[in-house]
N, C-alpha and C positions, 0 to 999 in steps of 0.2 A: 461575545462578539456578535454584533447584529442581533442583540437580545437573546442569544443562545449561548450556553456554556460550550467551551471548545470540545468537551467530551462528546457532545452531540454530533459535531462535525466528524470526529474520529470514527464514531460508531456508524454514522451514515455511510461513510466511505467504505468501511469494512463490510457493511451489509450489501453494498452494491457488487462486491466481489464474491458473494456467496458465503461469507463467514457465518457460522452457526452458533459459536460459543466464544465468549470473551471473559478473561479473568482481569479484574481490576485490583491492583495493589493499592490498598488504602491505609491511611494512618490518621492524620489530622482530619477532623470533620467527617470521619467515616460514616457516622449515623446519617448525617445530612445527605451525603452522596448516595447512600443506599436508599434513603427515603425518596430522593428525586428520581433515581433511575429505575428502582424496583428490580424485579427478577428477569425482565425482558424489555428490550428497546430495539426498535427497527427490525424486529424479527430475530434478534440475537439473544440467546440465553446468557444471562450475566451471572458470573460467580465472583465472590469477593474474597480476597486474600488479605486478612487484617494483620498488620505489623504492630506489635506492642511498642516497639521502638523502631525508628527508621533504619532500614537495612540497605540503603544505597540503591544502586541500579541493578545489582546482581542478586542480592539477598532475596528480594521478593519472588524472583524466578524460582529459586530453590524452595521457597516456602510453598509455592503452588505446584510442587513436583508431582503430586498424585494426579493432578488434572492434566499436566503437560507431558508426562512421560511416555505416552502411547504414540505420539505422532509429531511431525514437524510443526512448528508454530512461529508466529510473528510477534515481535516485541516492539511497542511504540512508546516514544516519549510523549507524555501528556501535554507538553507545552509547545508543540510544533504543529503549525498549520501547513499542510501540503496536500497534494492530490496524487500521491503515489499509486501506481497500479499494483495493488497488493497481489492480485492474481498472477501478474507477470513476474513479480519479484519471487513468489513461491515457485512458479514454473521454472525460473532460472535456477533457484536453489536446488530443487529436486532433480534437475538434470546435470548437477555437478556433485563431486564427492565431498566437498568441504563441509565442515561442521557448522559454519556460520557464513551467511551472506549479508554484508552490510550495504545499505543504501548510501550512495555517495552523491554529494551535491557540490558543484563548482561555484565558488564565491569570489568576489573581487578582493575582499580582505580576509584572509584566513587566520589572522593573528589571535582571534578570540575563540578559536575552535580547535578540536582535535583534527589534525591534518594527516592524510595518508600518502604513502608512496606505494605504487602498485606496478606489477609486471605487465607485459604486453597482453597477457591472457587474463588481466584483471584480478590476479591473486594479490592480496595485500601483503606487502613485505616490510612495512614500517609504519609506526604511528609516531607523530610528533605533537605533543600537547602544547597548544597556544604558542607557536613559534613566532619569531620575528619574520618580517617579509623575506629577509635574506636567508634565513634558516629553513623556511618552508619548502618541503620537497615537492609540493604541488599546490594547487588551489582547490583540490578536492577534499571535502571534509566529511566526517562522520555525520550523517543526516538524522541520527536518532531513530532509525527504523531497521530492524534486523529480522531475517529469517533464520531459524535455528533448528538443528537436530536435537532430539532428546539427549544425545550424548553430551551436550553442553552442561547438563545437570551434574555430571560426574566431576566437572571442574570447579563447581561452586560449593564451598563449605557450608554446613548447616549452621543456622542461628548466629550468623556473623554479618556485620555490615561489610558489603563487598561492592566494589566498583567494577562492573563488567568491562568498562572501557579501559581501565588502567591496570586491572589485575588479571582478568581472564583473557581478553583479546590478545594481549602480547604473547601469552602462552600459545594461543592458536597460530599466531604469526610464526613463532619459532618452529611449530610443527607443520607449517604450510597447510593449515586447515581453515583459512578464512579468505573469502572471495568478496570482490566489490561489484555492486550493481549500480550503474550510473543513472541518475535521475536528472532530467532536464527541466522539469516543470517548476511551478511556484513553490517556494519553501521559505517559511517565515518563523523565526524563533520569537514567540510572543512574550518571552521573559524580559525583553528589552522594551522600554516604553515607546520609542520611536517605531520599532517593528510591530508592536501591538497596534498602534494607530494605522500602520500600513496594512496589516492584516484585515482590519475592519474596512478599509477602503477597497481592498481586493474583493472582499465578499460583497460589498455594496455595489461596486461597479458592474461586475459580471459574474455573479455567483453560478448561474446555470452553466455557462460556457466553460468556466474553469473547473467545474466539478467533473467534467469528462476527463477520461484518461485514454490517450491514443498512443499505441506503440510507436517507437521511433521508426520501425520498418513498415508501418502501415501507410496507405496513401488515401487522401480524401479529395474527391473531385470538386470542381468549381461550383459555388453556390449551394453546396451541401451543408446541412446543419447537424452537428453531433451534440446532443443535450443530455447531461447526466448519464452518460453511457461509457462503456469500456470497449475499446477496440484492440484486439490482440495482434500479434506480429504478422507481417506479410499479408494482411488483408487489404483488399482494394475496394474502395467505396466510389461509386460512380458520381455523376454530376446531378445537381438538383435533387439529391436524396436527403431524407430526414430520418434520423435515428434518435429516439427519445427513450430514456430510462431503460436501456437494453444492454446486453452483453453480446458482443460479436466475437466468435472464436478466431483462431489463427487460420491463415490460408483461405479465407473466404473471398468470394467475389460477389459484391452487391451491385446490381445494375443501376442505370440512370433512373431517376424519378421513382425510386422505391421509398416507401414509408414503413418504418418498423417501430412499434410502440410497446414498451414494457415486456420485452420478449428475450429469450435466450437462444442464440444461434450457435451451434457447436462448430467444431473445426471442419474445414474443407467443404463448407456449404456454398452452393451457388444459388443466388436469387436473381431471376431475370428482370429486365427493365419493366417499370410501371406496375410492379407488384406491391400490394399493401399487405402487411402482416398485422393481424389483430392482436390486441393486448393479451398477454398471458400465454402466447405461443411458445412452444419448445420444439426446436428443430434439431434432430440428431445428426451426428457426423455424416459427411459424404452425400448428403441429399441435395437434389436440385429442385427448386421451386419455380414452376412456370406460371402459376395462376395465383390471384389474390386469395388470401385466407381471411374470410369475413367473420367467422365464428371465433369467439374468444376461448382462451384456455385449451387450445388444441395441442396435442402431442404428436409430432410428425416423425415417425420412425422409418 
C-alpha cells in the first residue's frame, strides 16, 4: 500500500509505542519475507517463527512459546490496517486480571465478522461468528489485535492447527478471563478488494495525521497539531501547540504554544506555555518544565 508492504506499517506503529522485539509467524514465502525485513526494522529486533505447515491463528503463538513465555505480549493480524494505541491497549490489559484483552471495533455491517457481546465492565461474555443482522448481539467485532498473558500458552496444544478465535477464546469466555478494549479509530481489513483500495486512499489522503493515536480521555486545544504521536489518557494539550513524533504520558498538562519534537514525556508532567522541547528529550514522571530545552537528547529527571 502506497508502495510499502503492510508489514512496514504494522512495525512502524509498534515502534512508536516502544516495542523492542517482534515475532513474525511465517510459512509461505518465508525466505523472501526474512530477506526483505532482516533482523531489525524501525528499531525492533525481529524473530521468525517458521511453520512447516500452516498452524492457524493459535498454533504460531504456541510455536513461539520460548520467546513469549516471560511477559505479556500483543498479537496482530497481518492483514489489518489500523492505528491502535498499542501502549494504551497493554496498559489496559496489565491493569486488569483477564488472560486476554481483545481490541473491539464497531462496524455498520457485522455479518462478515466475529461479533461479541460484553458486560457493562467490558468483559466479553459471548462470541457469534458471522451472524445475520437479526442475530448479531452487537455491532462490535473482534478487530484482530490482542494483548495476552503467557498463561494463554497453556490453552494451545502443540504442533496442531488451532484457531485462537474459535477454539481458545470461547474457553476464556467460559472462565470469565477475556476483556474487551474499544477502539474508535480507522480500521480496514485489506483482504477485501474494496477495502484494500480504501486503505490506500486513507494512507494517501492524510497519512501523518492518521498515524497519531490519541486517547479517548485526552483533550487537544484549538489549532494544535498532533503528528505521528501518541497521547495517553487524561492528558490536556493547550491551543496552538505542535507535537511531532513523540509520546506523551497520562495526566500531563501541555500548555499553549508548546512545541515538542521526537521526545518521550512520562506521566504527570507539566510543560508551561511557549516552551520548546528539543528532539530526543526524555522527561521523567511528575516533572514541571518552565523553560525551553534547546539541547537535544536531554534526560530530565
